C-alpha positions in Angstrom: -24.1 -20.8 16.9 -22.8 -22.3 13.7 -19.1 -22.1 13.0 -17.9 -20.7 9.7 -15.5 -23.2 8.2 -14.5 -21.5 5.0 -15.1 -18.7 2.5 -18.6 -18.5 1.1 -19.7 -18.0 -2.5 -20.1 -14.3 -1.8 -16.4 -14.0 -1.4 -15.6 -15.2 -4.9 -18.4 -13.1 -6.3 -17.1 -10.1 -4.4 -13.5 -10.7 -5.8 -14.9 -10.8 -9.3 -16.8 -7.6 -8.7 -13.6 -5.9 -7.5 -11.6 -7.0 -10.5 -14.2 -6.9 -13.3 -16.6 -4.4 -11.7 -15.2 -1.5 -9.7 -11.6 -1.6 -11.0 -12.8 -2.4 -14.5 -15.0 0.6 -14.5 -12.3 2.9 -13.2 -9.7 1.6 -15.7 -12.1 2.1 -18.6 -13.0 5.5 -17.4 -9.4 6.5 -17.0 -8.6 5.3 -20.5 -11.4 7.3 -22.1 -10.7 10.5 -20.0 -7.2 11.0 -21.3 -6.2 11.6 -24.9 -2.5 10.9 -24.7 0.5 8.8 -25.5 0.6 5.4 -23.9 3.9 3.8 -23.1 4.3 0.1 -22.9 5.8 -1.0 -19.6 9.5 -1.2 -19.8 9.6 -2.5 -16.2 11.9 -2.1 -13.3 13.7 -5.2 -14.6 12.8 -7.5 -11.8 9.1 -6.9 -11.2 7.0 -6.4 -14.4 3.8 -6.0 -12.4 5.0 -2.9 -10.5 3.3 0.2 -11.8 2.4 3.6 -10.3 -1.4 3.6 -10.7 -3.6 3.7 -7.6 -7.4 3.8 -7.6 -8.6 6.1 -4.8 -11.8 5.9 -2.6 -12.6 8.7 -0.3 -15.6 10.6 1.2 -16.4 11.5 -2.4 -17.2 7.9 -3.0 -19.1 7.4 0.3 -16.4 6.6 2.8 -17.3 8.1 6.2 -13.9 9.7 6.8 -10.6 9.9 5.0 -8.4 9.0 8.0 -8.3 5.3 7.6 -6.9 3.2 10.5 -7.8 -0.4 9.7 -8.7 -2.5 6.7 -10.0 -6.1 6.9 -11.6 -8.6 4.6 -14.1 -10.9 6.3 -15.0 -14.6 5.5 -17.8 -13.4 3.2 -15.5 -11.3 1.1 -16.7 -7.9 2.4 -14.0 -5.2 3.0 -14.3 -3.4 6.4 -12.7 -0.1 6.8 -12.2 1.5 10.2 -11.7 5.3 10.2 -11.6 8.1 12.7 -15.1 8.8 11.7 -16.9 5.4 11.9 -16.9 1.9 10.5 -17.5 1.2 6.8 -18.4 -2.0 4.9 -17.6 -2.1 1.1 -19.4 -4.6 -1.1 -17.5 -3.9 -4.3 -19.9 -1.1 -5.3 -20.7 1.1 -2.4 -20.1 1.8 1.3 -22.4 1.1 4.2 -21.5 3.2 7.2 -21.9 2.4 10.9 -21.7 5.4 13.2 -22.1 6.0 16.9 -25.5 7.5 17.7 -25.8 9.0 21.1 -29.6 8.4 21.5 -29.7 5.4 19.1 -30.1 1.8 20.1 -27.9 -1.0 18.9 -25.2 1.2 17.4 -21.5 1.0 17.4 -20.2 2.6 20.7 -17.3 4.5 19.1 -16.3 6.2 15.8 -12.6 5.9 16.5 -11.8 2.5 15.0 -8.2 1.2 15.4 -8.3 -2.5 14.4 -10.7 -5.2 13.1 -10.6 -9.0 13.3 -13.1 -11.9 12.8 -13.7 -15.0 15.0 -14.6 -18.5 13.7 -18.3 -17.7 14.1 -18.1 -14.7 11.7 -18.4 -12.1 14.4 -16.3 -9.0 14.0 -14.1 -7.8 16.9 -13.5 -4.1 16.6 -10.9 -2.2 18.6 -11.5 1.4 19.4 -9.4 4.3 20.8 -11.8 5.1 23.6 -14.5 2.4 24.1 -12.5 -0.8 24.3 -13.9 -3.6 22.0 -17.1 -3.7 20.0 -18.3 -7.1 19.0 -20.6 -7.1 15.9 -22.6 -10.3 15.9 -23.0 -11.8 12.5 -26.2 -13.6 13.2 -28.1 -10.7 14.8 -26.2 -7.6 13.6 -26.2 -6.6 17.3 -23.3 -4.7 18.9 -21.8 -5.8 22.2 -19.1 -4.1 24.2 -16.2 -5.2 26.3 -14.3 -2.4 28.0 -12.5 -1.2 31.0 -14.7 -0.5 34.0 -13.1 0.5 37.3 -15.9 -1.3 39.1 -15.1 -4.6 37.3 -11.4 -5.6 37.7 -11.7 -8.5 35.3 -12.5 -6.3 32.3 -10.0 -4.8 29.8 -6.8 -3.3 31.1 -7.5 -0.1 29.1 -10.1 1.2 26.6 -7.5 2.4 24.1 -7.1 -0.8 22.0 -4.1 -1.0 19.7 -4.2 -4.6 18.4 -6.4 -7.7 18.3 -5.5 -11.3 17.3 -7.8 -14.3 17.3 -5.6 -17.3 17.2 -6.2 -20.8 15.8 -7.9 -21.9 19.0 -10.3 -18.9 18.8 -8.7 -17.3 21.8 -8.9 -13.5 21.6 -5.7 -11.5 22.4 -6.2 -7.8 22.9 -3.3 -5.3 23.2 -3.9 -1.9 24.7 -1.7 1.0 25.7 -1.8 -0.4 29.2 -1.4 -4.2 29.1 -2.3 -7.4 27.3 -5.6 -9.2 27.7 -6.3 -12.9 27.0 -10.0 -13.4 26.4 -12.0 -16.6 26.4 -15.5 -15.8 25.2 -18.6 -17.8 26.0 -20.8 -17.5 22.9 -23.9 -18.8 24.6 -23.9 -16.5 27.7 -21.9 -13.8 25.8 -19.7 -13.4 28.9 -15.9 -12.9 28.4 -13.3 -14.3 30.8 -10.3 -12.0 30.8 -6.8 -12.6 32.0 -4.4 -9.7 32.4 -0.9 -10.3 31.2 1.1 -7.2 32.2 4.8 -6.3 32.6 6.3 -6.8 36.0 9.8 -6.0 37.3 9.4 -8.9 39.7 8.7 -11.5 37.0 11.5 -12.1 34.4 9.0 -14.0 32.2 6.4 -11.3 32.0 5.9 -9.3 28.8 8.6 -6.6 28.4 6.2 -3.6 28.2 2.5 -2.8 28.6 2.2 -0.9 25.3 1.2 -3.7 22.9 1.2 -2.2 19.4 0.9 -5.5 17.4 0.2 -9.2 17.7 1.0 -11.9 15.2 0.6 -15.7 15.0 3.1 -17.4 12.6 2.7 -20.5 10.6 4.2 -22.6 13.4 1.6 -21.4 15.9 4.0 -19.0 17.7 2.4 -15.9 19.2 4.5 -12.7 18.8 3.9 -9.4 20.6 5.4 -6.1 19.5 5.8 -3.6 22.3 7.4 -0.2 23.0 10.3 -2.2 24.4 11.0 -4.8 21.8 9.8 -8.2 20.6 8.2 -11.0 22.8 7.2 -14.5 22.1 4.5 -16.2 24.2 5.2 -19.7 25.6 2.3 -21.9 26.6 3.4 -23.8 29.6 0.2 -25.8 29.8 -0.2 -24.6 33.4 -3.2 -22.4 34.2 -2.2 -18.8 34.8 1.4 -19.5 34.2 2.2 -17.2 31.2 5.8 -16.9 30.1 7.3 -14.6 27.5 10.7 -14.8 25.8 12.1 -11.3 25.3 14.5 -10.9 22.3 16.9 -8.4 23.7 19.2 -8.5 20.7 16.4 -7.6 18.3 14.7 -4.3 17.7 14.4 -2.7 21.2 12.5 0.5 20.3 8.8 0.6 19.5 7.7 -2.3 17.3 4.7 -1.4 15.2 4.0 -4.3 12.9 4.9 -8.0 12.6 4.3 -10.4 9.7 6.2 -13.2 8.0 7.2 -14.8 4.7 7.9 -18.5 4.2 11.1 -18.5 6.1 11.2 -15.5 8.4 9.4 -13.0 10.6 9.4 -9.5 9.2 9.4 -6.8 11.8 8.7 -3.0 11.4 9.9 -0.8 14.2 10.5 2.9 14.8 14.0 2.8 13.4 14.3 -0.2 11.2 12.7 -3.1 9.2 14.3 -6.4 10.1 13.8 -10.1 9.7 14.3 -13.1 12.0 14.6 -16.6 10.4 12.3 -19.3 11.9 15.5 -21.4 12.3 16.9 -18.8 14.7 14.0 -18.2 17.1 15.1 -20.8 19.7 18.7 -19.9 19.8 20.2 -18.0 22.7 21.4 -15.2 20.4 19.2 -15.3 17.3 20.4 -13.4 14.3 18.2 -10.5 13.3 18.9 -9.1 9.8 18.3 -5.4 9.1 16.6 -4.8 5.8 16.6 -1.1 6.0 17.3 1.6 8.7 14.2 3.6 8.5 11.1 4.2 10.6 8.2 1.9 9.6 4.8 1.6 11.2 3.1 -1.1 9.1 4.4 -4.1 7.1 2.8 -6.9 5.1 4.1 -9.7 2.9 1.9 -10.2 -0.2 1.1 -13.5 -1.9 4.1 -13.0 -4.3 6.5 -12.6 -1.4 6.9 -8.9 -1.8 7.3 -6.8 1.4 5.1 -3.7 1.6 6.3 -1.3 4.3 4.8 2.1 5.2 6.7 5.1 6.5 6.2 8.8 6.5 7.4 9.0 2.8 4.9 6.6 1.3 5.3 2.8 0.6 8.6 0.9 0.2 8.1 -2.4 -1.7 11.0 -4.8 -1.3 11.5 -8.1 -3.2 14.4 -10.4 -3.8 16.1 -10.6 -7.2 18.9 -13.1 -7.7 19.8 -13.1 -4.1 19.7 -9.3 -3.6 17.0 -7.2 -2.1 15.5 -4.5 -4.4 13.4 -1.7 -3.2 10.9 0.6 -4.9 9.1 3.5 -3.4 5.5 4.7 -4.0 4.7 8.2 -2.9 2.3 11.1 -3.7 2.8 13.3 -6.7 0.6 16.4 -6.9 0.7 16.2 -10.7 -0.5 12.6 -10.9 -4.1 11.9 -9.7 -3.4 8.2 -9.7 -0.3 8.3 -7.5 -0.6 7.4 -3.8 -3.1 9.9 -2.4 -1.1 10.6 0.8 2.3 9.6 2.0 1.3 8.7 5.5 0.1 5.1 5.2 -1.8 3.8 8.3 -2.9 0.3 7.1 -2.2 -2.2 4.4 -4.0 -5.4 3.4 -4.0 -7.8 0.5 -7.4 -9.3 -0.4 -8.2 -12.7 -1.9 -7.9 -11.5 -5.4 -4.4 -10.1 -4.9 -5.4 -6.4 -4.7 -3.5 -4.3 -2.2 -5.7 -2.0 0.0 -3.8 0.9 1.4 -5.3 3.2 4.1 -3.9 6.7 4.5 -4.0 9.5 7.0 -6.3 12.0 5.2 -6.2 10.5 1.7 -8.8 7.7 2.1 -8.3 4.3 0.6 -5.9 3.5 -2.3 -6.3 0.3 -4.3 -3.3 -1.2 -6.1 -4.2 -3.9 -8.6 -1.1 -5.8 -9.7 -3.1 -7.3 -12.7 -3.7 -3.9 -14.2 -2.3 -3.6 -17.7 1.0 -1.8 -17.3 0.5 1.4 -19.2 1.6 4.9 -18.1 -0.7 7.7 -19.0 0.6 11.2 -19.8 -1.2 14.4 -20.7 -0.6 18.1 -20.7 -1.3 19.6 -17.3 0.0 22.2 -14.8 3.1 20.2 -14.1 6.0 21.8 -16.1 7.4 18.3 -16.7 4.1 17.1 -18.3 3.6 16.5 -22.0 3.7 19.8 -23.9 0.7 19.2 -26.1 -2.0 16.5 -26.2 -2.1 16.0 -30.0 0.5 13.4 -30.9 1.8 12.8 -34.4 4.9 10.8 -33.9 6.7 8.6 -31.3 10.0 7.0 -31.6 12.5 5.3 -29.3 16.2 6.0 -29.7 19.0 3.4 -29.1 19.3 4.6 -25.5 15.6 3.9 -24.8 14.7 7.6 -24.7 11.3 8.4 -26.2 10.9 11.3 -28.6 7.4 12.6 -29.2 6.3 14.9 -31.9 3.3 17.0 -31.2 0.9 19.0 -33.4 1.5 22.4 -31.9 3.7 21.8 -28.9 7.0 21.1 -30.6 9.2 18.1 -29.7 9.2 16.3 -26.3 11.9 14.1 -24.9 11.0 11.5 -22.2 14.4 10.3 -20.9 14.9 6.8 -19.8 16.7 6.1 -16.5 17.0 3.4 -13.8 13.6 4.7 -12.5 12.0 4.0 -15.8 10.4 7.2 -17.2 9.6 9.0 -13.9 11.6 12.2 -14.4 9.1 13.8 -16.8 9.3 15.4 -20.2 12.0 17.8 -21.6 10.5 20.2 -24.1 12.0 21.6 -27.3 10.2 24.7 -28.5 11.0 24.7 -32.2 9.4 28.1 -32.6 12.6 29.5 -31.0 14.7 28.1 -33.8 15.0 30.5 -36.8 12.4 29.2 -39.3 11.3 26.4 -37.0 7.7 25.4 -36.2 6.1 23.4 -33.4 4.2 21.1 -35.7 6.2 17.9 -35.7 5.0 15.2 -38.1 8.0 12.8 -38.1 10.9 12.0 -35.9 13.9 9.7 -36.6 17.0 9.2 -34.4 20.3 8.6 -36.1 23.1 7.4 -33.8 26.4 6.6 -35.5 29.5 6.3 -33.3 29.7 9.5 -31.1 27.3 11.3 -33.4 23.8 11.5 -32.0 21.2 13.3 -34.1 17.4 13.5 -34.2 15.9 14.3 -37.6 12.6 16.1 -37.2 10.1 16.8 -39.9 8.2 20.0 -39.1 5.6 22.5 -40.4 3.5 22.6 -43.6 6.5 23.7 -45.7 8.4 20.4 -45.1 11.1 21.8 -42.9 13.7 19.3 -41.7 15.2 20.2 -38.3 18.3 18.3 -37.2 18.9 18.2 -33.5 22.5 17.3 -32.5 22.4 15.7 -29.0 26.0 14.6 -29.0 27.0 17.4 -26.6 25.3 16.8 -23.2 25.7 20.4 -22.2 24.2 22.1 -25.2 21.9 20.8 -27.9 22.4 22.1 -31.3 19.8 22.8 -34.0 20.3 22.7 -37.7 17.7 23.4 -40.3 17.2 22.2 -43.9 14.2 23.0 -46.2 12.9 20.7 -48.9 10.1 20.9 -51.4 7.4 18.2 -51.4 7.1 15.5 -48.8 9.3 15.4 -45.8 12.0 12.7 -46.0 15.2 11.8 -44.0 18.6 11.4 -45.4 21.5 10.0 -43.4 24.8 11.6 -44.5 
């Protein structure tokens, strides 16, 4: 069987389809669908690419099921999505679904997909919750199984697979709820040789727990294992069947759920914190773990820009370093925003070759985050009481404090306050029909800030009314009215 030594041309073609095809179509459609004010990105200061727009794929687009458990991009550029309702392959345009068929031949043996990896020959190794491992052969499209069989002691330790890693030597490591498996696979005979590496009270160098939630190989070639009882590093002694593990007892000791790294450190997500461990510390007797945040995380990745994406029950926390300090931003679901994160429970995260972040959720399908999207926020009138009051816009102006004042043709005056979270708090509405002689047709707005005096001059109605809004008093906003003949104009007095 021929080895795959690198990405094929299909991969670059797929990436261009993702950027220029699928996402391009969605972006264009979104822009046409909303008649609204667009607000140039004012940023979070440190990361101009952060925005709150997610493109969502679900069963409405052909995904087999919305409970996404695993996302993987193969060496040909295809995106594979494992759900609780089958395996899906996405080619940039549509999904192809692989489902278990009871009476079918050569079908996947389980619909409960937990993890996906690829070996150097291009075969997919698919972990399931109930049927062990499924191997999808690239050359034949055949499905093969490796699972626990009580009659065969040298098979998997358990059929509930939590994690798979294929290391640089093409050795397959499989973590289950009941032990670690080291697999050497004969690609000619298709026979696996399996070694069981399990926790033992009698062996101080055994792995610390048999629940192996995650496996990671760092840039130095170290193999790391996250268990229900902390972090372990595998030491290759060079002696057959002599497997040794280093247990980091001063690190996170509760369930470790995800391990990744940046250029200098491991990044570890556990049930009660996200922490880092510098590569310079790993061989010390008491290595120094640094807690990034005390919160429960179950998946973490570091993207190509060095940003840390961490999933918890409240959405996604994105952490980056700015001038020596860690800055964090949260993405979560908003019922009023169809392009917010579709669900707050994130089960998988992956960055593809083009820099797009793929986010699998529990019940909300796939969310795509494109950092190259033009940074515009879209607002329109909807059921949210903090949405825009009216979709016909006649005037927009920014005051010296970065607040945006929007005049509408029928909805009065809207204020979009600026804060440290940009413009996320929503609109404040001023119903000028409630002002004696006032009208909700706003054709011109002008802020006038002089010292402590803060006033907004508003041209309204067809009779050229001039409303003066005094916002100097933060408790109560005062309205003053003046009427002029002819065209509306502003006078600063």
